[in-house]
Residue, then its C-alpha position, 0 to 999 in steps of 0.5 A: m521588249y519593252s512590254l516584257l521590261s514594262h511588265g517585269w517593272i509591274l510585277n516588281w512595283r506590286e510585290k514592293r506594295v505588298a511588302n510597304i502594306f505589311e509594314q504599314i500594318v505592322d506600324i499601325a498594330v505597334f503604335a496603337i497598342c502603345e498608345a493604348y496602354g500609355i494613354a491608359l496609365a496617364f488615364d491612371v496618373v490622373e486618378a492617382v492625383r485626384g486621390g491625393k497620391g505624391a510624385d513619389q508614387i506616381w512618378p514611375s507611372i509617368v515615365i512608363s506612360i511617356f516612354l510608350i506613347a514615345f515608342g509608338a509614334t517612333f517605331p517605323w523610324i527605329r525599324k527602317n534603321t537596322s543600325n538602332r536595334a542595338l538601342l531598340f535592345v536597350v530601351s526595351l530592356s529598359s522597359v521590361a525592368a521598369l514594368d518588373r519594378f513599378w506595375f508588376r512589383g517583382s512578381f515571380g510569375f512575370r519574371l518567369t515568363f521573362a526569363f523564358a521568353c530570353t531562353l527562346y530568343a537564345l536558342k532561335k539561332p542554333m535551333r534555326f542552324a540545326l533545322n537548315l543544315r538538316r534540310d540542306l543535307d535532305v536536299y543536297v547529300m542524302p539518298r532519295r528515299l520513299t517513305e511508307q505513306q508515300i509507297q501507301s499513297i501510290a499503291d491506294f491511287l493504282g489499286p482501283s486503276p486497270t493494271f498495266s506492265v512497269v519495266i523499271k529500269s536503273d544504272p546496276r552501278d548506281e547503288e542510290a538510283n537501284r535502292y530508289a527503284g526497288q522502293f518504287q517496284i514495293a509500291l507498284s507491287r502492292a498495288k497489283w501491277p506486274v514490274e519488271r527490272n532492266a538494268d540493260v544500260q544500252a537498250p532504250p530508252l536510255l538513262l541520260n538524265a537524272d532523277l526520274h522519267i516516265s517513257e513509253l515505247g509504242k505509243n501509237n499502239k497503247p490503250r485506245d481508252l486508257d493512258p497507262a503514263n498518266i495514270l502512273r503520273q498522276a499516282l506519283q503526284k498523288g505520293d508526292v513524288s516529283v516527275s522531272g520528265g518523260g519520252a515516247v517512241m511511236a512504233g513498236d509494242y506498247r511498253l511503259f518505262l519508269l527511268v530512275g536516273r542518278r541522283p540530281l544536285e538538288v532534290r525536292q522534300p515533300l512537305s510536312k503536314f505542318k507546312e501544308l497547313r501552314r501554306k494553306i492558312i498563309g494562302r487563305l489569308l493573303g489571298p484576298l490582299w494579293r488579288l486587291n494588289f494587283a486589282l489596284 
């Protein structure tokens, strides 16, 4: 028991260490950028003083330089104190106004860029709400379905392999499950696999569970050199279709069943190409850091 608790504590400690490392990286990056610009402005002020410019011409640069240096030094405190978000917004807006007035001299391009950035920020929450609503509908409400790409992926995987007869079974009273089963029939038929539809809910194997299952009858008499159930499972994985489980009865003639049960409460959605690419990039970037953290 102690070892389990200590293991959980170590995992939690490592997760906190990773979060702390990212926070430190952000703090260092903001500090470096602000200090670099602030010191550069300070050097400009020195050059302006040497050039004989008056205080009325150099004071805006002095104010902006001091602000950037102070903001970079105090950014960790501002980030940790969530109650200071309003102060951070006011300070940021003031700095943008100062840059527009004294640095860019009322540049139309700068103002247009700032207006565009503000518009994107204002639309961020409505867009996120709409995307989350769409995702929740797909996960909890919308009927299951196979896309044309998934059907073709399953057919392409099964095409070169030996063909086996598959019995697709679904409850005839469940319209959603019957439609979903029909899409699997299309994928298997496209791969030249014989398909039989079975609607007898009283005959084994029974449709007791939700989602998708692969079941075998007469497993002792299946082909010795091949595993049809495993081939079918790999094909479904290739098409990004999750199989919840499976079962087998040893006696009898061999038959392979694809059981399409009722829709589960939550349906896992296949990742889009953009999300797959983002996951690969994040994995490549964070993999070395995660391994280093576990090594520590």
